[in-house]
C-alpha positions in Angstrom: -1.3 15.6 -27.3 0.7 18.3 -25.5 -1.0 21.0 -27.6 -4.4 19.7 -26.6 -3.4 19.5 -22.9 -2.1 23.1 -23.0 -5.3 24.3 -24.7 -7.3 22.8 -21.8 -5.0 24.4 -19.2 -5.1 27.8 -21.0 -8.9 27.7 -21.0 -9.0 27.3 -17.2 -6.4 30.0 -16.7 -8.5 32.4 -18.8 -11.6 31.6 -16.8 -9.8 32.2 -13.6 -8.5 35.6 -14.8 -11.9 36.6 -16.2 -13.3 37.0 -12.7 -10.9 39.6 -11.3 -12.6 40.1 -8.0 -12.6 36.4 -7.2 -8.9 36.3 -8.3 -8.0 39.2 -6.0 -9.9 37.6 -3.1 -8.0 34.3 -3.5 -4.8 36.2 -3.0 -5.9 38.7 -0.4 -7.4 36.2 2.1 -4.2 34.3 2.9 -2.2 37.5 2.9 -4.6 39.2 5.4 -4.7 36.2 7.7 -0.9 35.7 7.7 -0.4 39.5 8.3 -2.8 39.5 11.2 -1.2 36.4 12.8 2.3 37.9 12.3 1.2 41.1 14.0 -0.5 39.2 16.9 2.5 36.9 17.3 4.8 39.8 17.5 7.9 37.6 17.4 6.9 35.2 20.2 9.1 32.1 20.2 7.9 28.6 20.6 6.8 26.9 23.8 8.8 23.7 23.8 7.6 20.3 25.0 8.0 19.2 28.6 11.1 17.3 27.8 13.3 19.3 25.4 15.5 17.2 23.0 19.0 18.8 22.9 22.4 17.8 21.5 25.5 17.8 23.7 29.0 18.3 22.3 31.7 17.3 24.8 35.0 18.9 23.6 36.4 18.7 27.2 36.3 14.9 27.7 36.9 15.3 31.4 35.4 13.7 34.5 33.5 17.0 35.1 31.9 17.0 31.6 31.0 13.3 31.9 29.3 14.0 35.2 27.5 17.0 33.7 26.1 14.9 30.9 25.1 12.1 33.3 23.2 14.7 35.5 21.5 16.1 32.4 20.3 12.5 31.5 19.0 11.9 35.0 16.6 14.9 34.8 13.3 14.9 33.0 13.5 18.4 31.6 15.8 17.6 28.7 16.7 14.6 26.5 20.4 14.9 25.7 22.0 13.2 22.8 25.7 13.1 22.3 27.0 14.5 19.0 30.0 16.2 17.4 30.1 19.9 16.8 29.7 19.9 13.1 26.7 17.5 13.1 25.1 19.3 16.0 25.3 22.8 14.4 23.9 21.3 11.1 21.0 19.6 12.9 20.1 22.8 14.7 20.3 24.7 11.4 18.0 22.2 9.7 15.5 22.4 12.6 15.9 18.8 13.7 16.9 20.0 17.2 16.2 23.3 18.8 19.4 23.5 20.9 22.9 22.1 21.1 25.0 22.5 24.3 28.7 22.8 23.6 31.1 22.0 26.5 34.4 23.7 25.5 37.8 22.3 26.1 39.1 23.1 29.6 35.6 23.5 31.0 36.1 21.0 33.8 39.4 22.4 35.0 38.1 26.0 34.9 34.8 25.0 36.6 36.4 23.3 39.6 38.8 26.2 39.9 35.9 28.6 39.9 34.6 27.0 43.1 37.7 28.4 44.8 37.3 31.9 43.2 39.0 31.2 39.9 37.9 32.3 36.4 34.3 31.7 35.6 33.6 28.7 33.2 31.6 29.2 30.0 29.2 27.1 28.0 28.0 27.7 24.5 24.4 27.0 23.4 23.8 26.9 19.7 20.1 27.6 19.3 17.3 27.8 16.7 16.2 31.4 16.8 12.5 30.4 16.6 12.8 28.4 19.9 13.4 31.3 22.3 11.5 29.7 25.2 13.4 26.5 24.8 16.7 28.5 25.1 15.5 30.2 28.3 14.3 27.0 29.9 17.6 25.1 29.1 19.7 28.0 30.2 18.1 28.1 33.6 18.4 24.3 33.9 22.1 24.4 33.1 22.7 26.9 35.8 21.4 24.4 38.3 22.8 21.2 36.9 26.3 22.7 36.3 26.5 24.2 39.8 25.5 20.8 41.3 28.0 19.0 39.2 31.0 21.3 39.9 30.2 21.4 43.6 30.1 17.6 43.7 33.4 17.3 41.7 35.2 19.9 43.9 34.0 18.9 47.3 32.6 15.4 47.0 29.1 16.5 48.0 25.9 17.5 46.4 22.7 19.4 47.1 24.6 22.6 48.2 25.1 24.3 44.9 23.6 27.5 46.2 26.9 28.1 48.1 28.9 28.3 44.9 30.7 31.7 44.8 30.3 32.3 41.0 27.7 32.5 38.3 27.9 30.3 35.2 28.2 32.2 31.9 26.1 30.7 29.1 26.8 32.1 25.7 23.9 31.8 23.2 24.9 31.3 19.6 22.2 31.3 16.9 22.9 28.4 14.5 20.0 28.7 12.0 20.6 32.1 10.4 21.1 35.7 11.3 17.3 36.4 11.1 15.6 37.2 14.3 13.1 34.8 15.9 10.2 37.2 15.1 11.2 37.2 11.4 11.5 33.4 11.3 8.0 33.0 13.0 6.5 35.3 10.3 8.1 33.3 7.5 6.5 30.1 9.0 3.1 31.9 9.2 3.2 33.1 5.6 4.3 29.7 4.3 1.5 28.1 6.3 -1.2 30.5 5.2 -0.1 30.4 1.5 -0.2 26.6 1.5 -3.6 26.6 3.2 -4.8 29.1 0.7 -3.9 27.0 -2.3 -5.6 23.9 -0.8 -8.8 25.9 -0.4 -8.4 26.9 -4.1 -7.9 23.2 -4.9 -11.3 22.6 -3.3 -12.9 25.2 -5.6 -11.2 23.4 -8.6 -12.7 20.1 -7.4 -16.1 21.7 -7.0 -15.9 22.9 -10.6 -15.1 19.4 -11.8 -18.2 18.1 -10.0 -20.3 21.0 -11.3 -19.3 20.3 -14.9 -20.0 16.7 -14.5 -23.5 17.4 -13.1 -24.2 19.8 -16.0 -23.1 17.2 -18.6 -20.1 19.2 -19.8 -17.7 16.3 -19.2 -19.8 14.1 -21.5 -19.6 16.7 -24.3 -15.8 17.1 -23.7 -15.5 13.3 -24.1 -16.7 13.8 -27.7 -13.6 15.8 -28.5 -10.4 13.9 -29.7 -8.9 14.0 -26.2 -8.5 11.2 -23.7 -10.3 11.3 -20.4 -7.1 11.2 -18.5 -5.8 14.3 -20.4 -9.0 16.2 -19.6 -8.6 15.5 -15.9 -4.8 16.1 -15.9 -5.5 19.4 -17.7 -7.8 20.5 -15.0 -5.3 19.5 -12.3 -2.4 21.2 -13.9 -4.3 24.4 -14.4 -5.2 24.4 -10.7 -1.5 23.7 -9.9 -0.4 26.7 -12.0 -2.9 29.0 -10.3 -1.8 27.7 -6.9 1.8 28.3 -7.8 1.1 31.9 -8.7 -0.8 32.4 -5.4 2.1 30.9 -3.5 4.5 33.4 -5.1 2.2 36.4 -4.5 1.7 35.6 -0.8 5.4 34.8 -0.1 6.5 37.9 -2.0 4.2 40.0 0.1 5.6 38.6 3.3 9.2 39.2 2.1 8.4 42.7 1.1 6.4 43.8 4.1 7.6 41.6 7.0 11.2 41.4 5.8 12.0 37.7 6.1 14.5 36.6 3.5 15.4 33.6 1.3 18.5 32.5 3.3 18.8 29.2 1.4 18.5 28.4 -2.3 16.1 30.4 -4.5 16.0 27.5 -6.9 15.2 25.2 -4.0 12.3 27.4 -3.0 11.0 27.4 -6.6 11.2 23.5 -6.6 9.3 23.2 -3.3 6.6 25.6 -4.5 6.2 23.7 -7.7 5.9 20.4 -5.9 3.5 21.9 -3.4 1.3 23.2 -6.2 1.3 19.8 -8.0 0.2 18.2 -4.7 -2.6 20.8 -4.4 -3.7 20.2 -8.0 -3.9 16.5 -7.3 -5.9 17.1 -4.2 -8.4 19.1 -6.2 -8.9 16.2 -8.6 -9.2 13.8 -5.7 -12.0 16.0 -4.2 -13.8 16.3 -7.6 -13.6 12.6 -8.4 -14.7 11.1 -5.1 -17.4 13.5 -4.1 -21.1 12.6 -4.5 -22.5 16.1 -4.2 -21.0 19.6 -4.1 -22.5 20.5 -0.7 -21.4 17.3 1.0 -17.9 17.3 -0.6 -17.3 21.0 0.1 -17.9 20.5 3.9 -15.8 17.4 4.1 -13.0 18.9 2.0 -12.9 22.1 4.1 -12.6 19.9 7.3 -9.8 17.9 5.6 -7.9 21.1 4.7 -8.3 22.5 8.2 -7.0 19.3 9.7 -4.0 19.1 7.3 -3.2 22.8 8.0 -3.3 22.3 11.8 -1.3 19.0 11.9 1.1 20.1 9.2 2.2 23.3 11.1 0.4 25.9 9.0 -1.4 27.5 12.1 1.5 27.2 14.5 4.9 25.5 14.3 5.0 21.7 14.5 7.4 21.8 17.5 4.7 23.4 19.6 2.5 20.3 19.3 2.5 17.2 21.5 4.8 14.4 20.3 1.9 12.2 19.0 0.7 15.1 16.9 4.2 15.7 15.5 4.3 12.0 14.5 0.8 12.2 12.9 1.9 15.2 11.0 4.5 13.1 9.1 1.5 11.6 7.1 0.3 15.0 6.1 1.5 16.7 2.9 1.3 20.2 4.3 4.1 19.3 6.9 6.5 18.6 4.0 5.5 21.7 2.1 6.0 24.0 5.1 9.3 22.3 6.1 10.6 22.8 2.6 9.7 26.5 2.4 11.2 27.0 5.9 14.4 25.4 4.9 14.8 27.7 1.9 13.8 30.9 3.8 14.8 31.5 7.4 16.6 28.3 8.1 19.1 28.9 5.3 19.3 25.3 4.2 21.2 24.0 1.2 19.5 22.8 -1.9 20.1 19.1 -0.8 17.9 19.6 2.3 14.6 19.9 0.4 14.7 16.6 -1.6 12.9 14.5 1.1 10.1 17.1 1.2 9.9 17.4 -2.6 9.8 13.6 -2.9 7.0 13.3 -0.3 5.0 16.1 -2.0 5.3 14.5 -5.5 4.3 11.2 -3.9 1.1 12.7 -2.5 0.5 14.4 -5.9 0.7 11.0 -7.7 -1.5 9.3 -5.1 -4.2 12.0 -5.2 -4.3 12.2 -9.0 -4.0 8.4 -9.5 -7.0 7.8 -7.2 -8.9 10.5 -9.0 -8.3 9.0 -12.5 -9.2 5.5 -11.3 -12.4 6.5 -9.5 -13.8 9.3 -11.8 -17.3 8.4 -13.1 -17.8 10.0 -16.5 -21.4 8.9 -17.0 -22.7 10.1 -13.6 -25.7 12.4 -13.8 
């Protein structure tokens, strides 16, 4: 059985390699789009939502730090969540939060003393390097809120923070990795364009299934001593292998030319890429099994891929979207593929961080291929 399945896969791989121009185009298109987007982006950070979720670590545990946190909660610019330092840094590193505000021990005492000309207080912001605009917005807000809080604590009044005789020092501290924001943005772009590219390749694989069915080739294949399920799985696995190769080529080009690195686990990146390719292969079978005509199915499938790419964060990072779109993206396979690749590249995540993404991608692969097997019509003209 396995020998027959491998023979079917090898046949499709040979057909793909026989048309060298088409093969080169399938690699070149996502590379060119990702390169142009990276050059245009030029390292721009993200534009955060109106209300920025941040973590707050209170190591001071003073009346001043408590008042500072209360004033942050009263405003509409940030949504503070209390955390400890280890969990906060880990959450920023994984990309769950863009910022963590760390209130150091002794901040309240030094802050009140600074209103009388004492040593300037200092806050630490652990930030995701891809959220530079979030950092700038929160940094400016902190200058206002801390001044208001310290003046109120020192003199029992508020609304006159402009009279404070000092400037607050905010110390940024990148928590994700040592890569620059521009490099991390490029890594996200190349991941997105590579995944979008293999989904378009999956559409072509689905169209070939429909074309072979229309020409009666599937009927002749059924005469061979191979089950129908093996025939379809062979086509899906060959599409997955080609998609995996395309993923490797696009990501390798981005690493070589735009210098983003694999900060996390290389094995984890391989596992994510394999799971993504299996999802794409299943999607190709799904397209080929449910389509009524090649023309109609191609148009609908392209629309589906474009929507999945946009909502999944392939065109621009998911954190730039409105909250309802971020929530909708959780039902899109590309979201998990891009998150998994990002964790293993510029976020520097551990191997354990990719398992939710891998499980979701394999789940989509099973659903797509299962529906395809159940709905495929062998005797359709």
